[in-house]
N, C-alpha and C positions, 0 to 999 in steps of 0.2 A: 386662738380664742378671739371671738368677735365681741366688740363692745359697741353698744348703741347708746347714744346720748339723746335724751328727750327733753325738749324745752318745757319746763313746768310753769304753767300760767294760771292754774286754777287751784282752789283750795283742796280739791280731791287729791292732789299730789302732795299735800302737806305731811301726811303720816309717813309715807315712804322716805321723804326727805328728813324728817325727824329721826327715823330709824338709822338712816345713813349717817346723820350727824352724831348719833350716839356711838356708832362704830369708829368714826373719825376721832371723837374725843377719847375713846378707849385707847386707841393707838397713840394719841398725843400724850396721854397721861404718863407714859413712860418717861417723857422728857419735861413735863410741866407738873410741878408739885402742887400747884394751886387749884387743880381741878377737883371738885368735890362731888361725892355721890349723895343724892337726896334720900329721903326715907323710903321712896318707892324703888330704890336701887338703880336709878338713872343718874347720869351725870347732869349736874345743874348747867343749864345753858339759856341763852336768850331765846325768846319766842320768835319764831320765823314768820309769823303771820304777816308782818309788814312787807315781806317780800312779794306777797300776792296782791298788794293793793295797787 
């Protein structure tokens, strides 16, 4: 299996990173009881917009 890492520097990369964050939180939820799912069915998390500033 080949894995390629891409440096994300633009807001166009925000959506894929948010999706990956949801997968990470799903896996983490097995061990962390404080993770909550919002009305849209997504895990509540911090906005990642500040990473692109």
